[in-house]
C-alpha positions in Angstrom: 356.4 42.2 204.8 357.5 45.4 202.8 359.9 47.2 203.0 358.3 50.9 203.4 356.0 49.2 205.8 358.5 47.5 208.3 360.5 50.9 208.1 357.0 53.0 208.6 355.8 51.4 211.5 359.4 51.5 213.5 359.3 55.3 213.4 356.0 55.0 214.3 356.2 52.7 217.2 359.3 54.7 218.5 357.0 58.0 218.0 354.5 55.9 219.8 351.8 56.9 217.3 349.2 54.6 215.9 349.1 54.7 211.5 345.5 56.2 212.8 346.9 58.5 214.1 349.5 59.2 211.4 346.9 59.2 209.3 345.2 61.6 211.2 348.0 64.2 211.0 348.7 64.0 207.7 344.8 64.3 207.4 343.8 61.8 205.3 341.5 58.9 205.6 343.2 55.7 207.4 341.6 53.2 205.3 343.4 54.9 201.8 346.5 55.8 204.3 346.6 51.2 204.6 345.8 51.4 201.3 349.8 53.1 199.6 350.5 51.2 202.3 349.7 47.6 201.7 351.0 49.2 198.0 347.2 48.7 196.7 348.0 52.3 195.6 350.2 54.3 194.8 351.5 57.0 197.5 350.0 60.9 195.8 353.0 63.0 196.0 351.7 65.5 198.2 351.1 62.6 201.1 354.4 62.2 200.5 355.1 65.8 201.4 353.1 65.4 204.0 355.2 62.0 205.8 358.6 62.9 205.8 358.2 65.7 208.1 356.0 63.3 210.7 357.9 60.0 210.4 361.8 62.6 209.8 363.4 61.2 207.1 364.9 62.8 203.5 362.5 61.9 200.1 365.2 59.5 198.9 364.8 57.7 201.8 361.2 57.5 201.3 362.1 56.3 197.7 364.1 53.8 198.5 361.9 52.5 200.2 359.1 52.5 197.8 361.7 50.9 194.9 363.4 48.2 197.4 359.2 46.7 196.9 358.8 47.2 193.8 362.2 46.1 191.5 364.3 43.6 193.2 367.9 43.4 194.3 369.7 42.1 190.9 367.3 45.4 188.6 368.4 47.7 191.6 372.6 47.0 190.7 371.4 47.0 186.8 369.8 50.6 187.6 373.2 51.5 189.6 375.9 50.2 187.3 374.2 51.8 184.2 374.0 55.2 185.8 377.6 54.4 186.6 379.1 53.5 183.2 377.5 55.2 180.6 377.9 58.7 180.6 375.4 61.1 179.2 374.7 64.5 178.2 372.7 66.3 180.7 368.9 65.5 179.6 369.5 62.3 176.8 368.1 59.3 179.1 370.1 56.2 180.0 367.2 54.1 177.8 367.5 56.1 174.8 370.8 55.3 174.7 371.4 52.5 175.0 367.7 51.1 172.8 370.1 53.5 169.4 373.1 51.8 170.6 371.7 48.4 170.1 370.5 49.4 166.9 372.4 51.0 165.7 375.6 48.4 165.5 371.9 45.8 163.8 371.6 48.4 161.4 368.6 48.8 162.2 365.7 52.2 162.9 363.1 53.1 165.3 361.5 52.6 162.3 361.8 49.3 161.5 361.8 48.4 165.2 357.9 49.6 165.8 357.3 47.5 162.4 358.4 44.7 163.6 356.8 45.1 167.0 353.4 46.3 164.7 353.4 49.8 167.1 353.2 53.2 166.5 356.8 55.0 164.8 355.3 57.6 167.4 354.4 56.0 169.8 357.0 54.0 170.3 359.8 57.2 169.8 357.6 58.9 173.1 358.6 55.3 175.1 362.4 55.6 173.9 362.7 58.9 174.5 361.3 59.0 178.3 357.9 61.2 177.3 356.0 58.5 178.1 356.2 55.3 180.2 357.2 51.8 178.3 354.6 50.4 178.7 355.5 46.3 179.9 354.0 45.0 176.4 356.1 47.1 174.6 358.8 46.2 176.7 358.5 42.1 176.7 358.3 42.8 172.5 361.4 44.7 171.6 363.5 42.6 174.5 363.7 39.6 172.0 364.4 41.9 168.8 367.0 44.0 170.4 368.1 40.5 172.5 368.7 41.1 175.6 366.5 40.3 178.4 363.3 42.8 179.5 364.0 43.0 182.4 367.8 45.1 181.1 365.6 47.3 180.1 364.0 47.3 183.0 366.6 48.9 185.0 367.5 51.2 182.2 364.4 52.6 183.1 365.2 52.5 187.0 367.8 54.3 186.3 367.1 57.2 184.5 364.0 57.4 187.0 366.3 57.2 189.9 369.1 59.3 191.7 371.6 57.5 192.6 371.6 58.0 195.6 368.0 56.7 196.2 369.4 53.3 194.4 371.9 52.7 196.4 369.6 52.7 199.6 367.2 50.9 198.2 370.0 47.9 197.6 371.3 48.0 201.3 367.9 47.5 202.4 367.0 43.8 200.4 371.3 43.4 201.5 370.2 43.5 205.3 
């Protein structure tokens, strides 16, 4: 059973509220709520906003349940390590720093990388700089060229996407 379902079920049980009643409280179709809790659909932001006060949890706590269900403990631990070790400027992404650093060591440009993976240079640049999400296909294609595991690259993305607190909370859910 997923962490989010365990957590929500425990809270609802303590409050003596059914999932059906919860759906009605947030003015959401019960089957749609069941689908997002079962990870068949992503959580819409407006639904999360409605759930937080009823569940009496913070956004960080809620997000930690979600990512603990998505990512392995190892990926989350790597993400946390990167967040604490890499000194970056405010807007800089860990993904950008790491990719550019490896490319520099290899005396390679992003253009050369894009040619090696047969992908558009502008598209790859937009992914590396976080303007669009790095697709799984591109991540899998650049990993061997950068000589890093695709999970390592995923940890850079997770580190950029979530706060240190959310990642720590998620790791704790996976430990216990």
